[in-house]
C-alpha positions in Angstrom: 17.5 -2.9 10.5 13.9 -2.0 9.5 12.6 -3.1 12.8 15.0 -0.7 14.5 13.7 2.2 12.3 10.2 1.2 13.2 10.9 1.6 17.0 13.0 4.7 16.7 11.5 6.8 13.9 7.9 7.6 15.0 5.6 9.8 12.9 3.8 11.0 16.0 7.2 12.4 17.2 7.8 14.3 13.9 9.4 11.6 11.7 8.4 12.0 8.1 10.1 10.0 5.3 8.6 12.2 2.6 10.1 15.7 2.3 7.5 18.5 1.9 8.7 19.6 -1.5 8.6 16.1 -2.9 5.2 15.4 -1.4 3.7 18.5 -3.1 5.2 17.6 -6.6 4.2 13.9 -6.3 0.7 14.8 -5.2 0.2 17.2 -8.1 1.2 14.5 -10.5 -0.8 11.7 -8.9 -4.0 13.7 -8.8 -3.7 14.1 -12.6 -3.5 10.4 -13.4 -6.0 8.6 -11.2 -6.7 5.2 -12.9 -10.5 5.1 -13.1 -10.2 1.6 -14.5 -8.9 0.3 -11.2 -12.0 1.8 -9.4 -14.4 0.4 -12.0 -12.7 -3.0 -11.8 -13.3 -3.1 -8.0 -16.9 -2.0 -8.5 -17.6 -4.8 -10.9 -16.6 -7.3 -8.3 -18.0 -5.5 -5.3 -21.1 -3.6 -6.5 -21.9 -0.1 -5.1 -19.4 1.6 -2.8 -22.2 3.4 -0.9 -21.7 3.1 2.9 -19.0 0.4 2.6 -16.0 0.9 4.8 -12.8 1.2 2.9 -9.2 1.4 4.1 -6.7 3.1 1.7 -3.6 1.6 3.2 -0.5 3.6 2.3 -2.7 6.3 0.8 0.0 8.9 0.0 -1.5 12.2 -1.0 -5.0 10.7 -0.9 -6.0 10.7 -4.6 -7.8 7.4 -4.4 -9.1 8.0 -0.9 -11.0 11.0 -2.2 -12.2 9.2 -5.4 -13.6 6.4 -3.3 -15.3 8.9 -0.9 -16.9 10.6 -3.9 -18.5 7.3 -4.8 -20.0 6.9 -1.4 -17.5 4.8 0.5 -16.7 5.5 4.2 -13.0 5.9 3.6 -10.1 5.8 6.1 -6.8 7.2 4.8 -3.7 5.7 6.5 -0.1 6.6 5.8 3.1 7.4 7.6 3.7 10.9 6.1 2.5 14.0 7.9 3.2 16.0 4.7 0.8 13.7 2.7 -1.7 13.9 5.5 -1.8 17.7 5.2 -2.3 17.5 1.4 -5.0 14.8 1.7 -6.9 16.8 4.3 -6.8 19.9 2.2 -8.0 18.0 -0.9 -10.9 16.4 1.0 -12.0 19.8 2.3 -11.8 21.3 -1.3 -13.8 18.4 -2.7 -16.3 18.5 0.2 -16.0 14.8 1.0 -15.6 13.1 4.3 -12.4 11.0 4.9 -11.2 9.6 8.2 -7.4 10.0 8.7 -5.0 7.7 10.5 -1.2 8.4 10.8 1.3 5.6 11.2 3.3 2.8 9.7 1.5 0.4 7.4 1.4 -2.2 10.1 -0.2 0.2 12.6 -3.5 0.5 10.8 -6.4 -0.8 12.9 -10.2 -1.5 12.5 -12.3 -3.8 10.3 -13.2 -2.9 6.8 -15.3 -4.1 3.9 -12.6 -3.1 1.4 -8.8 -2.9 1.7 -7.0 -0.9 -1.0 -3.2 -1.0 -1.1 -1.4 0.3 -4.1 2.4 0.5 -4.8 3.6 0.7 -1.2 4.0 -2.9 -0.1 7.7 -2.2 -0.5 7.6 -0.1 2.7 6.3 -2.8 5.0 8.6 -4.2 7.7 8.1 -7.9 7.0 6.2 -9.4 4.1 4.5 -12.2 5.9 3.5 -10.1 8.9 2.1 -7.4 6.6 -0.1 -9.9 4.8 -1.4 -11.2 8.1 -2.1 -7.5 9.1 -4.1 -7.0 5.9 -6.0 -10.3 6.6 -6.9 -9.2 10.1 -8.1 -5.8 8.9 -10.7 -7.2 6.4 -14.2 -8.2 7.5 -15.7 -11.6 6.7 -16.8 -11.5 3.1 -14.6 -8.4 2.6 -12.7 -7.6 -0.5 -9.1 -6.7 -1.1 -7.3 -5.1 -4.1 -3.5 -4.9 -3.8 -0.9 -3.8 -6.4 2.7 -4.7 -5.6 5.9 -3.8 -7.5 7.6 -7.2 -8.0 11.1 -8.4 -9.1 10.7 -7.1 -12.6 10.3 -3.6 -11.2 13.4 -4.3 -9.1 15.4 -5.3 -12.1 14.5 -2.1 -13.8 15.7 -0.2 -10.8 18.9 -2.2 -10.5 19.7 -1.3 -14.1 20.1 2.3 -12.9 22.4 1.4 -10.1 26.1 0.4 -9.9 28.8 -0.5 -7.4 28.2 -1.2 -3.8 24.6 0.1 -3.8 23.7 -2.3 -6.5 25.3 -5.2 -4.6 23.5 -4.2 -1.4 20.1 -4.2 -3.1 20.7 -7.6 -4.6 21.8 -9.0 -1.2 18.8 -7.5 0.5 16.5 -9.0 -2.1 18.1 -12.5 -1.7 17.9 -12.4 2.1 14.2 -11.4 1.9 13.3 -14.0 -0.6 15.1 -16.9 1.0 15.1 -16.1 4.7 12.4 -13.4 5.1 15.1 -11.0 6.5 14.4 -7.5 5.3 17.5 -5.3 5.8 16.2 -2.5 3.6 13.0 -1.7 1.7 13.1 -4.2 -1.1 10.4 -5.5 -3.6 9.2 -9.1 -3.1 8.9 -11.5 -6.1 5.6 -12.6 -7.5 6.5 -16.2 -6.4 7.0 -15.1 -2.8 3.7 -13.1 -2.8 2.0 -16.3 -4.1 3.4 -18.3 -1.2 2.5 -15.7 1.4 -1.2 -15.3 0.3 -1.7 -19.1 -0.2 -1.2 -19.5 3.6 -4.2 -17.3 4.4 -7.8 -18.6 4.4 -9.6 -16.7 1.6 -12.8 -17.8 -0.1 -11.4 -16.5 -3.3 -7.8 -15.5 -4.1 -6.3 -14.4 -7.4 -2.7 -13.3 -8.2 -1.8 -12.0 -11.6 1.6 -10.8 -12.8 1.1 -7.8 -15.0 4.6 -6.6 -16.1 6.4 -5.2 -13.2 3.4 -5.4 -10.9 1.6 -8.2 -9.2 -2.1 -7.6 -8.7 -3.7 -9.5 -5.8 -7.5 -9.6 -5.3 -9.4 -11.6 -2.7 -12.6 -12.2 -0.8 -12.3 -13.3 2.8 
């Protein structure tokens, strides 16, 4: 089902999964709560951001894109939402920072980067294994990745709010994705599945840590 959406719902033809009103409210909130600890953590492992190419993959309203650009990185913003693109461009202009912009599905990002930053949007990929391969191919040799994924604990919290057929459908979608890698709907992967996926790839260093309802993945290629 998700592959069908991928082929039929194209952002370049006007498709936008994020309504304008929601995008504006979400952006205003996200710009107030940028986690500087995340950026400082990456810096301790990477060193200076100056002139390093960075892909903010699934960048949303661009709050982290602009923060990395402020610190000297050559940032590419990539997201599917035209509404987020409009917000991110305006913010970059207001902050007088240079950001490159790329519109499309997560899997449509292209290029080679020193740093891949992907935060809380893995859920939207079409296929977990293929998306991991996509990330691997986007990173340069000796490049660094920082990925935050909502895992099954987050899903359980969301399921507690659901009932009836919708709850059953989400559970079924999760089971199919975990056991057969069939993704009927956007569903969160488990920490265990993420560990299996990344163990297949040839990294010099790989670390996965479950922090509550998030799995944090860091690597050097």
